[in-house]
Phi, psi and omega in degrees: 000128179253028176220179193298298190188163174269145179220164184265157178298325180292326182291322183288318176302314180295321179293315182298320177293330188265327186248114182292337176281345185285146187231133167264122185241113179272121189253019176284179176269163172316316177303318187289320177297323184279320180263339179262322179127171169226162181294134171266098186267014183296341174292343182253358187080016192231159166235153181292151166266133185253112179215115183291126177280327169241151183258122183277142014258356183267352173057042177279154179293136180286109181304338183254018189294316180297314179296327179289323174296317176295329178292346173290007175055048182249132187295147184292350180258355178295132179295116174248126187245118181266128178237136173226203175300310187225004175102015181264302178296322183298328179298308174301324175290316181303307179303316178298320182281335172294311174296340174273004169113000173272131204274333186239068179263131186235141170260133177272114180297141174080341180061212178279316182259352185065200190269167179286139172278180186294345175262004171086020181252148172260162179103350183253331188234104178074174183081175191298302181312297191297334187280351182085003179287158192286138177212170179209160169242156180274000000 
């Protein structure tokens, strides 16, 4: 593992509420943000930073990802929590930002939609949505 640690969605929610410097970076695609939903951080006084790790529809790695995160004017020692659908893309994003010199990069286990359930559906088992944390759709 080349980033700080894996964390649960509950740990992230607590960190976002307690640490003013903490940032949630949602690395999913525009289509996912629009049609699946995004984390509602208004209860913490924050908004997620939306920066795609991969570019839809071909899902190539976003060559501007590091620069786009850095443009958010984030301190290199701020806790950065990376979220994707299920915790895979976010792992790669956390590693990339650690390599770029950010000291406290975390991968969010289960991501936004969690693991597949017995019926092959996401959103019911693990992840942000299933945990009951606030989220919204546009």
